[in-house]
VOFI-360706 format. One line per field, with one value per residue (C-alpha): residue number from 1; residue in three letters; x, y, z negated. Coordinates in nm, 3 decimals. Each point is the difference from the previous one (the first is absolute). Example, Ala and Ser with C-alpha at 12.3 -4.5 7.8 and 13.67 -1.06 7.14 Angstrom:
BEGIN
seq (1/2);
type (ala/ser);
xx (1.230/0.137);
yy (-0.450/0.344);
zz (-0.780/0.066);
//
This chain:
BEGIN
seq (1/2/3/4/5/6/7/8/9/10/11/12/13/14/15/16/17/18/19/20/21/22/23/24/25/26/27/28/29/30/31/32/33/34/35/36/37/38/39/40/41/42/43/44/45/46/47/48/49/50/51/52/53/54/55/56/57/58/59/60/61/62/63/64/65/66/67/68/69);
type (unk/unk/unk/unk/unk/unk/unk/unk/unk/unk/unk/unk/unk/unk/unk/unk/unk/unk/unk/unk/unk/unk/unk/unk/unk/unk/unk/unk/unk/unk/unk/unk/unk/unk/unk/unk/unk/unk/unk/unk/unk/unk/unk/unk/unk/unk/unk/unk/unk/unk/unk/unk/unk/unk/unk/unk/unk/unk/unk/unk/unk/unk/unk/unk/unk/unk/unk/unk/unk);
xx (-2.375/0.353/0.174/0.173/0.285/0.075/-0.036/0.236/0.279/-0.058/0.091/0.241/0.333/0.103/0.368/0.242/0.190/0.332/-0.124/-0.024/0.266/0.190/-0.306/-0.275/0.074/0.079/-0.333/-0.170/0.165/0.014/-0.113/-0.117/-0.329/-0.173/-0.036/0.035/0.230/-0.126/0.197/-0.219/0.150/0.348/0.023/-0.192/-0.044/-0.349/-0.003/-0.310/-0.152/-0.214/0.006/0.204/0.219/0.057/0.097/0.235/0.145/0.009/0.183/0.263/0.053/0.061/0.276/0.182/0.006/-0.296/-0.255/-0.352/-0.269);
yy (0.203/-0.008/-0.316/-0.208/-0.066/0.350/0.130/-0.314/0.127/0.347/-0.084/-0.274/-0.103/-0.380/-0.030/-0.297/0.013/0.041/0.271/0.220/-0.122/0.254/0.241/-0.170/0.172/0.339/-0.003/-0.092/0.268/0.253/0.351/0.105/-0.243/-0.219/-0.386/-0.328/-0.270/-0.382/-0.314/-0.187/-0.350/-0.065/0.119/0.329/0.367/0.146/0.391/0.164/0.325/0.267/0.081/0.310/-0.156/-0.318/0.239/0.158/-0.328/-0.109/0.317/-0.055/-0.370/0.110/0.231/-0.251/-0.246/-0.219/-0.102/0.048/-0.201);
zz (0.622/0.052/0.131/-0.302/0.190/0.083/-0.345/-0.128/0.255/-0.142/-0.355/-0.007/0.169/-0.002/0.044/-0.011/-0.298/0.221/0.166/-0.352/-0.168/-0.198/0.078/-0.223/-0.291/0.126/0.172/-0.308/-0.201/0.256/-0.117/0.351/0.017/-0.206/0.103/-0.172/0.116/-0.044/0.032/0.256/-0.071/0.073/0.369/-0.005/-0.191/0.044/-0.064/-0.094/-0.017/0.152/0.362/-0.033/-0.253/0.246/0.294/-0.210/-0.129/0.382/0.111/-0.282/0.064/0.386/-0.088/-0.222/0.303/-0.063/0.274/-0.121/0.199);
//
């Protein structure tokens, strides 16, 4: 049975709002991959998608200067 923490890490990215500022809308509307961006309180965004989509979103964010944990 898969480890829940590992599965969760492969299907979501949690970032502080400042890190994603200006990219949240383009990420949510981007035609290259399908993810959903949720506001997580006042301090964070949660990006959720399939493992493949999360990997592509992570690469996209990295190309735009966002450090993805």
